[in-house]
N, C-alpha and C positions, 0 to 999 in steps of 0.2 A: 504493500500500500504506500510505503514511504517513497519508493522509486517512482510510482505513478504520480504522486503529488509533486515530486521534484521535476518530473518531465512536464507536467502541466504548468508549473510555475515558470519554467524556462519558455514554454510556448507563449504564455501570456506576456512575458517580458518582450519577446520578439514582436508580438503584435502591437505593443505599445511604444516600441523603441523610436519610431519615426515621429511621434507626437511631441513637438517642441512648444506649441502654443495652442490656443483655443480656436485659431483661424479655421474657417470652413473651406478654404480655397483648395481646389483639386485641379491638377493638370490632366486634361483628358484630350488625347489626340491633338496636341499642340495648343489647345485652347484652355484658358484659365476660367474655371467655373466656380460658383459659390462665393464670389467677391461680395463683401457686405460694406456698403457705404451708408453710414448712419448720420442723420441730422440731429444735432443736439436739441434737447427739449427747450433750451433757452433761446434758440434761434427763432426770430419772429416768423410767423407763417407767411410763406411766399411760394405760390405754385410755380412761379418761374424758376425757382431754385432747382426744382426737380428736373426741368428741361435742361438747365445749364449743366447739371451733373451728367445727364445722358449725352449731351453734346460733347463734353470733355472726354468721356470714355470712348465715344464713337470715333472722335478724331484721333485719340491716342492709339487706338488699336492698330491701324495700318502703319503708324509711325513706329510702334513697337515691333511690328512684323518685319519691317525693312531693317530696323536697327539691329535685330537679332538674326539677320540673314535667313529670314522666312521661317523661323522656328516657333515663335510665340505670338499669340494674339489674345484679346479679351473676348471671351465667349458669352458669359452670363454674369449679370450683376443684380444684386438685390439692394434696393434703396429703402432704408428703414426710416419711417416717417413718425414723428412724435405723436403720442397719444393726445396731446392738447391741440393738435391741428384738426381741422374739420374732416369728417369722414367723407370719402368719395366711393362711388360704386366700384372703381377699379383698384381700390386698396384692399388687400387681403391680409389675413392674419399671418404673422411669421411663424415658422416652425422652430428651428434651432437658432435662428438669427437673433442676436441681442447686442446691446451696446458694448458689453464686455468682450464679445468676440468680433466686433467690427474691425475691418481692415483700414477703413478711412473714416475719419470723424470730421464733420462739418460743424465748426464751432462759431459762436457769436463773434461779430466784429468787435475788437477792443484793442486799445493801444498795447503794443508789445506782442500781439498775436497775429500780426499781419503776414508773417513769412510762411510760405508753404514749407513744411518740414516733416521729418520722419523720426520717430523715437527709435534709437538703436542702442541696446544695452550690451550687445555681444561683440565678439571678435570679427575679423575679416571673414566673410563667407557665412556668418550667422544671420538668420532671418531677423528683420526688424520687428518692432512691436506694432506700430500704427502710423498711418499718414494723417496729417492735419491740414485742412483747408479752411478758408472763411468764405462767407457769402460774397464779400467784395471781390475776392480773388476769382471765384467761379463766375461772377458777373462780368469779368473782363476789365475791372477797374484798375488792375495792376499789370496790364498787358505790356506797357513800356518797360516796367521794371523786371519782369520775369519771362516775358514771351508768352506764346499761346498756351492755354490751359492744358491742352492735350500733351504737349511736349513736356510741360512741367510734371504731369502725372507719370510719364514714363521715367523721368529723372527720379521721382520719389519711389516709383515701383522698383527700381534697381536697388535702392536702399532697403526697401521692405522685403523683397523676395530673394535677393542674391547677396545681401550684406556687403555691398561696395560702399565706398566713401567719396566725399567730394574732392575735386581736383583744383579748387581755388583755396585761398587762405586770407581771411579778413585781417588776421593779426600780423601776418608776415607776407606782405604783398609782393616783395621783390627778393631776388637772390643774385649773387654774383656768378657770372659765367665768363671765364677768360678775361677777368678784370673789368667786365662791363655788367651793369645791372640789367636784369631781365624780369619781366612780370611773371608771377606764378600763373601758369596756364597749361592747358593740355588740349590740343597739341601746341608745341612751341611755334608752329607755323601760323597761328592766328595773328593777324596784323592789327596795328593800332598806333596811338600816340601816347606819350607820357606827358600829362598836363597837371599843373598845380591847381587844385580845386578848392575853392572856399565856399562854405555853406553858412547861411544865416537865415534863421527862421525856417521857412519851407522851401527855399530855393537855393541853388548852387550856381556858381559861375566859374569858368576856367579862364584865368587871366594871363597865364604865361607858361612856358615850358618848365618842367621840373628842374630843380637845382640839385646838385650832388653834394653829399657829405664827404668832405675831403679825407676824413679819417677812415670811413667805412667803405667808400666807393659806391654806396647805395643812395637812392633818392631820399630826400628829406621828407619828413612827415607832411601830409597833405597832397602828396603826389598820387595820381590815379592813372591806371592804364585804361585808355578809352579805345575800344575796338572799332574798327570800321564796320559800317552797316553791311556793306557788300564784301563777302569773303568767298573763297573757293574751297577752303578746308572743310572736311566733313566731320571732324572729331574735335571736341568730345562732348557727349551729352552730360557727363558728370562735371564738366567745367561750366559751359554756358549753352544750355539748350535754347536760350533766347536768340542766339545767332541763327539767321535764316538758313545758312548752308549746313549747319551742324545736324547730321542725321545718323551718326555712328558713335559707338563707344570707342575709347582709345584702345588700340591693340598693342601687342608687344612691339610692333614696328613703329607705331606713331606715338607711343606713350612717352611723356616727359619724365624720365626716371629720377632726375635730380631736383625737381621742383619741391619745395617744402610744403606739402599738403597732406591732408589726412589719408588719402588713398595710398600714398607712398609710405607714410608712417605706419599705418595699420596693416597694410597688405604686403609688406616686405618688398616694396618697389615694383610689385606686379601691376599690370594694367587692369582696368576694369573688365575688359573682355576676357582676359585670362582667368579672373575670378569667376565670372559668369560661366565660362566654359568648364570650370571645375564643379559647378553646381549639379545637384541631383536632377534638376529640371532639364538641364542641357544633356546630361548623359542618357536620359531615357526618351529623347526626341531626335528626329531627323528633319531636315528642311522640308517644307511643304512644296508641292509642285503646282498648286493652284492658290489663288487668292482666298483668304478666309472670309466667312460671312460677317456681317455687322453684329455687334453685341446685342443680346436680348436683355430686357430689364423687367424685374418684378417689383411692384410697389407694395411694400408691406407696412402696415400701421400697427404700432404697439397698442395692445389692449390692456384690460385689467389683469392683474396678476392672479393666476390660478395655480395653487400648489396643494399637493396631497402628500401628507406624511405617511410613509410605509415603514412601520416599526416592528422589529423582531421581538417577540415575547416567548421564544422557545425556551426549553428547560435550561439551556446553558446561560441564559440571561439572569438566572438566579445567582450565578457565580460572581464573586468580586463586586457585589452590590451594583451590578450592571443595570438592572432594570430601574432601580431608583435613580441612579446617575443619569440614565436616559430620560427619565421623567423630569428631573431637575433641568436638564438641557432643553427638553421639549417645552417646558414652561417659559424659559427665557425666550425661545423663538416665538411662542404664541403671545406672551405678554409684551414683548419689546421689539424683536427683530422684524417680524413680518409687518408690512406697511398697512396703514388704514386703507380701506377700499379693496383690499385683496380678498379673494375667495379661498378658503382653506377647508380641506377635508382630511379624514384620518382613517387609515387602514392598519390593522395589526395582523401578524401572521405567526403561526407556529407550524403545525403540519398542514394547516389550511389557513385561508385568510378570513378575517372578520372585519366588516365595515363598522367602525366606531363612530364616525360622523360623516354625514353627507356634506357637500360643499356649503359653507356658511360664509357670508360676507362680513368682514370686520368693519363695523361702523362705530363701535363704542367698546368700552371696557367690559360690558356685559357679554358681548360676543367672544372676547378673548377669554374671559373666565369660563364660559360655557365649554369652549374647546379644551381647556386644560382638564376639565372633568372627564374627558373621553380617553385620557391616557391610561394605559393598562396598569393593573394592580397586581397581577400574578404572572409567573413564568412557568410554562410547562410545554411539552410536546416537541416535535421535530422542527425542521427548517425548510419551508417551501417558499423560496424567494419569488419564483415566477407567479405563484398563486397570489402573492401580495401585490405584485406589479399589475397583474391582470385585473384584480379587484379595483386598484386605483384607476385604471383606464375606465372601468365601468362607472365609478363614482363621478369622474370628470365628465364623461359623455352624457350623463343624465342632464347636464346643464349646458355644457360647451363642448366644442371639438377638442381633441387632445393636442392639436397643433399649438406649439408655443407654451403649453402648460409645463409645470415643473413637478417632479416627484423627488422627495427626499427619502432615500432608502438607507436604513440603518440595519446592520446585522452583525452578529458576532460568530455566526456559524458557517459551516460548509454546506453546499448544495450541489451535488454532481449533475443536477438537471437544469442548472441555470442557463446554460447555452441554448436550451430548447426554446427560450422566448426571445432570443436576440433579434430574430427577424421581426417579430411583433413589435419590439421596442423601436426598431428602426422605422417601421411603417407608421408608428404612432405620432411621430413629430414632436414627442415630449422630450424635455431635457431632464436627464436623470442625474441628480447629485447623490454621491455615495459616501457613506460614513462607515468605515471598517473599524469595528470595536474589538480590541483584544487580538491575541496572536493567531487565532484560528479562523478569522473571518474569510469568507470565500475569496479565493485568489482571482476570480474573474470580475470582481466588482469594478476594478479600474477600466475594464473594457466597456462597461455600461456608461461610465462617465465619458470616456473617450469618444465613443460612437455617437453620443448625443450632445457633446459640448458642455457637459456638466462639471461641477466641481468634484474633486476627490479629496476626501479628508480621512484621517486616521486618528484614533484615540486609543491609548494603551490603558491598562488596568491600574496605572499609577494615578490615583484620584487627585493627588496634590498637584499634578501637572495640568489639571482642569481641561483636559483634551476634549471631552464631549461638549461641555458648555462653549468652549471656543469654536468648535465645529459648527454648532447650531447658530452661534452668534455671527458667523461669517456668511450666513445664508440670506443676506439682504438682496433685494432685487437687482438683477443685471440691467434693468431698464428704468426709465423714468428719471426724474430730476434727482441730483445727488443730495439735495436738501432733504429728501424724504428717507434717505437710507440711514440705518442704524450704524453708529460708529463706536467701536469699543475703545475706551480710554484706559482700562486696566484689566488685568487677569492675573491673579496671584493665588498661590496655594501653599499650604505647609502641613506637614505631618508632625503632630505634637506627641511627645512621649510623656512629658510631665506637664504640670500646670504652667502654661506659657502665654505670652502675648504675641500677637501679630499686628505690628504697627506700620503705618505707611501714610503716604499722601497721594492725592490725585490732583493734577492741575486741570482746572476748568477754564479753558481759554475762551475768548469772546466769540469764536466762530462756532462753538457748540453750546449746549445747555438746555435745549428743548427735549422733552420726554426723557429726562435723565433718570436712570434706574440703577440703584445699588442692590446687588444680589449677593447673599451669603449662603453657603451650603455647609453642611457638616455630616459626619458619618455616625455619630452616637447620640449626643445630647446637645441641646441648644446652647451656644456659647454666649458670653456677655458681648454685647455689641454697642460700641460707642462711635458716633459720627458727628463731626463738627463742620459747619460751613466756614467760609473764609473770615467771617466776622467773629468766629469763636462760639457761635450759637449751637448748642447741642440739638441734634435732629432726632425727633421721636416719630412714632407712627409706623415702625416696621411691621409689615404683615407677615405673621409667622405661620408657616405650613408645616406643622409638626409631622404629619404623615410622610411628606416628601423630604423632610429635614432641610428646609430652606426658609429664608426670610428675605423680604425685599422691601425697598422703599422707593416710591416714585416721587421725585421732586416736582412740585407744581410749577407751572409757568416756565420761566427760564432760570436755570440754576445760576447762582451768583458766580461771577468771574473771580478766580483766585485759587488758593490752595485749600482743598478739603482734606481733613485729617480723619483717620479712622484707627480704632484700636479694638482688636478682637481677642478675647481670652478664652482658652479651652484647655482640656487635659486629655491625653491619651486618645486622640482622634485626629481626623484630617479636616481642615477648613479650607474653603476657597472663597475668594472675593472677586466679583466681576462688576465693572462699571461701564455702562453704555449710555449713549446720548444721541441726539440728532442736531443738525445745523440749527443755529440760533435764529437764522433769518434766511428767507429764500433768495435774498439779494446779496448776502455775504457768503462767498464760498468757504466751506469748512476746510481745515487742514486735514488731508487724507494721507494714509499710508497704504500703498498697494504693493504687495510682495508676492514673489513666486520664485521657483527654481528654474534654472535654464533648461532642464529636461524633466520628464516624468519618470524616467528610469535611469539607473546608473549601473555601470559594471566596474568593479574593482579591477585595476587601480585608477581608472579615470576619475578625475575630481568632478564634483558638482559645483554649481555657482548659485549663491543666494543673492537675490536682488530685492531692494526696497526702494520704491519711488515715492518721495515725499513732496507734496505740493499743496499750495493753496490756490485753487483755480489753475491758471497757467504758470504761476510763479513758483520756482523751485525753492525749497527750504534748505538752507545751507548751514553747515557746521552743527548739525544735530548729533546727539549721541544715540546711535542705533545699534541694537544688540539682537542677534538671532540665537535662539535656543533650538537645537535640533535633537529630537528624541527618537531613539531607535526602537525596534520591535522588542528589545530587551528592557526597555524603560530607562536606559542610560541616556544622559544628555550631554551635548557638547555646546559650549557657549562661544559665539564668535562676535567680535566687534566689526560691524560693517563700515566701509570707508568710501568716501566720495573724493578720492585723491588722484584719479586718472591713472592708476598703476595697478599691477597685478590683475585681478578680476574686473576692476573698474574701468569702463571704457573711456569715460570723459570726466574730467575734473570739474567740480562745482556745477553739476547739472541737476542736483537733487536726487540722483540715483545712487544709492549706496550698495556696495557689492563686496563679496568675499568668497574665496574658494572654501569648499568643505571637503576634507579628506578623513574625517574622524569616524570611519566605518568600524563597527564592532560586530556586525552580524548581517546575514542576508534578511531580506524582507522589507517591511514598510518602515518609513521614517516620516515624521511630521516636523513642520517648520513653524516657528512662532517668533514674531518680531515685536520688540519694544522700541519705540522712538520717543526721545525726550528732548524738548527744546528748552534751552537755558539762556544765560546772559549773553553767550556768544552766538546764539542761533539767530539767523536772519532770514527774512523773506526777500528775495531778489525781485525788485519791481520791474526792471527792464530785462528782457530775456533775449539772449543770443543763442539761437538754436544751433547745435553742433552739426546737424546733418539736414541740409535742405537746399533748395534751388538758390543760385546766386542772385543777389540783388544787383542789377546792372547800373553802374554809376551813370552811364550815358553811352552815346555812340557817335560816330562821325559819318555823316551822310553828305555826299557831294562837297566834301571839304569843310562842312560846317559842323561844329561840335554842339550836340544837343544833350543836355544833362537832365537827369531825373531829380526829383526832390531828394534830400538827404535820407539815407537809410535810417529808419526809426531807432535802431539800436545805437546809433551815434549820439542820441540824446543822452544826457547825463543819467547814469545808472543810479537808482536809489534803492536803499534797503531799509528794512524795518525789523527791529528785534521782536522775536516771537517766543513765548513760553507755552509749552503744551506737553501733553502726554498722550500716547496712542499705543494700541496693541493691534496687531494684524496677523492673520494666518497666511502662510505661504503655500498652503496645501500639503499634500503628501507625495512622496516618491518611493519607488521600489528599487531595491539594490540586489544585485546578484554577484556571484563569483568571489565573495569575500572568503578568504581562507580561514581555517581555524587558528585560534591564538597559539603562539604569538604571531600577530599580523606583521608580515615583512614590510620593510621600508622600500617602497617602489615609487615614491613621490619625489620628483626632481624639483629644484627651484622653479618658480614661474618665470615666464619670459619677461624681460625688462622691456617696457613699451614706451618709456618717456625719456630715453637718452637724449641729452642735449649737448652740443659742443660749441665753444666759443674760443676765438684766438685771443691770447694775452700777449701783448707786444707783437713780435713778429716771428716767434718760434715756439711759444708755449701754447698748449691746448688745454682748456679747462672743460672737464666733463662733469655733468650732473645727472643723477638719475635716482629713482626710488629703489631702495634695497629690496630684493626678493627675499624669500625665506629658505629654510632647509627643505620644507615640504610646501611647494608653491609659495603662498604668501604668509606662511607661518614659520616662526623660528629664525634661524640665522644660517645663511650660506657659509661655506668654508673658504671659498676663494673665488676670484674673478679671472676670466681670460679675456683680455682686450686685444683686439687685432685691428690693424689699419691697412689701407690699400688706396692707391690712386684710381682703382677701377671699382665702381660700385657693384658690378655684376660678379667680378672675381671675389669680392668680399662676401657677397651673398651666397654664391654657388660653390666657392672653394675656400670657405672660411679657414679651415685648418692649414691651408697653404699660405695664408696672408702673414704679414709681419706681426709678430707678437710684441706687445708693450711690456716692459718690466713692471710687474705689480707686486713685487716682493713685500713692500711695506704697506700694501693696501689690504687691510683686514675688514671683511664685510661687517656691516652693522646689522642690528636686529631688523627684521622685515618691516617695511614701510617707513624707515628712517631715510633722510636725505643723504645721499652719497655725493662727495665732491672729490675729484682727482685731477691733478695737474701733471702733465708730462710733456717732454720734448720729443717730437718724432725723430726716430733714428732708423737708419737703413732704408729710407725712402727719400726721394727727391722732393724737397719742400721749399719751393722758391716762389717768387711773385707770380700770381696767377694759378698756382697749383690747387687743385681740388683734392682734399683728403677725406676719405670715408672711414668711419669708426663704428665698430660693433662690439658687443659684450656677450659673453656667456657666464652664467653662474654655476658653480659646482658645489654639491653638498657633501656631507661627511662620508657617504658611501660611494662617492664619485659619480653620482647621477648628475647629468648635465642639462641645463635649461636649453630651450630653443634660443637661436640667435636673436639678439635684441633688434629693435628698430635700428636702422642705419642712420647715424648722424653724419653731418657733412660740415666741413669748414672750407673756406676758400681764402687763401692767403692774398691779402691786398696790401701792398706797400705804397703809400702815397708818393707822388713825385716830390722831389726836393722843393721846399718852399723857396720863394724868391728871397734875395738878400735883404735883410731887414734894414730899415733906415737907421742912421747913427743914434737916434733917440730911442730906438726900440731893440737894442742888442742884448739886453740882460734879462733873460727870462728868469722868473723866480725858481729857485731850487728847493725841492721839498726838504724839510728838516728831518733827515733820517740818520740813524746810527746803525752801522752794520756790525753785528756781533759775530765774531768768528766762530762762535759755538752754534749759530743758527745753521741748520742743514742747508746745503747748497741750493736746493730747490726753492727754499723760501727766499734766499738772497736773490735768485733769479727773478722770482715773482715781484719783489720790491723794485728791482732795477727796471723791469719792464713796465711796471706801473709808473715809475718816475719818467721813463722815456716817453710813455704815452702822454703823460701830463705835459711834458716839455713840448711835444709835437702839437698838442692841442693849443698850447699858448702861442706857438709860432704860427699855427694856421689861423 
């Protein structure tokens, strides 16, 4: 029997392996199907917007087809229309399509959100998260800045589907090539002029050619590269799709390998077409011999939420207090999580299913209380999961079609007949959220979530980890306004051996406070409960449910902003505390934490990555304290500090997405992810947003010799930030791991790739390198040594790293992971003279000689200014820095001081 279970487990993992996100996109005979474009509920109703979306995709499809050498086109698109828009006869109810799995989101017009962009959390070649557009962009109001909407859609699609990056650089617009400045662009054959641009208010003017900085050889600040309107070059879409002639991605032949842009940094100087050619999409298609059809569109309108709980009450639910813990969690869902106006039903199952409640609309607390009374009180019998699902379909169909409805399936047992209802589940159009309870829950549960786009959660039998309550608390609607969704502020538990206190605080920030609920559970007897608001007023009125062993308090109106304090006292039992709330206002976006893993399955020794995206509306939240706790099937936990530092697992610095590698495997099976985020005195909300991945804002163009400039890019306005204090808890779902060996688990984890290597020239012979330290195991611990190599050929360094010249790093001792490293060296055994390009890369080595991937390749170009003109007799004595050279200082430091002095002297002479 054990062998059969093991084989089944491996089969399930294989089926789930390809699932990286909740997207419904499928590639079928060269055509992309199942694309979901969702209109945000806060976008004012405008029927014309729907036609504009259709026009964009229809024009994008042949452009994509030609750009990919006749391989891909857009076949079918679903447009998700908000519930608060008027109903039309041609609007139908969605099935699996939700805002949570939308591929494109159309958001309200607002300052800071004008740019078309794509969220990308991963590495080169990893799929992106979601594309963002605004109504103004779709209406063609930004045509001069970004070009035709269809071409922009293809640019963003390449981010989303194939994980390529942009080939421009707002922060570093120029680089040196053979002692001359060049604009960052791809291909380098795009022509234009370098003009000094001044902007004031809402307009810009080009007054004169750019001037050069005599020390760096680069153009001074304010210089812009203005392309000609008429070009002959065809590449590249990831640089400037707005140029009329651009119809291709850069290939290995046309790619500008030395330009300092994200594509080169993230993709190891590979062209966008090389990355696309390595994708799974490319590998399973061949070019078409006929032109593709136009895309088809489905108009889907969000309706009322319909959800049916399908709860296991089989005999095994009597173990480890599972039935009571399920009821505690179910009450949180019914009293707080599920939104007003929703329809809720309930089915329980053991050897057969029983309907506990037909669909009931939640219009008041009376409806919520009535539903809680339907929760099961006894556990017995077998496990018939399909029977429970089929009964839920029947309950829903008595009032509504099952399309777009939701089922929450919780079970702790195995059922070898579960695959028998997979086809019925697919045909139902219902979304199945699964909660696996304990170590023996059916291994096919994740398939139900994957095939329907539902959430997958796992809870162990360690009650103090609060897994079940967290799982039910995460089941807020995937549709509708965010102001209606329940937001968890805290989730904490503790197992007491003696008489002890559990003390703590919860920050109630101004963006939440409506429908606030404090929930306490226990396992033996009611604890002492004390709660004080920010004014120090003790809160009374907890509703005690002795049978379910829980107490809760609903705060009327809007909870006071500030720090709430609690103290719980108990002995020899387990306590948990959960705090949930909703947005304080429909017009003030709440601070939210959205978390997930990079994959739903993992295989040892491949690492997993944890992501937490923290925002208030469109604004990222920076410098928060973010912690992930990952619990294995054994009940053991690993705690990780997530970082937004642009190194290791984190793709982009200061974008509000916090990341970290996870390598702490201790067993095969399910793992759950829980995130705490805390905002304090250093935490800020960034008002102006500069999106890392999106279409380039064109400064202007030259047409018939005349320079025509666009208004200044909005990001150029002064960035503002605001301090924010908050507390949040979020679930990142669950994932399944295989191939973990028995203890002791071997060290097979190398240091992570260094992705932020930077190089600058000091004086005219020293090179200063900076990077973020990797760890012994990816981004944890401390590496043992670094290997730094240099070459005058970027491709030789990339492809023949071990043959390149090695730098002496004897005195370079790696720091702890995520610390800043600085290293200064003088190139040897290479020609380094005026105009020389030198390329540098690093590998890190751990204590068992596992080696990281080669870092991103940094570049320096030696530029020695021409000798200055002879100074006048009145200006011959440049000030000399007051330095004292100590013979005990290592030679490298003497050289650094001397070159700094020489640089200052040249600056004075210049």
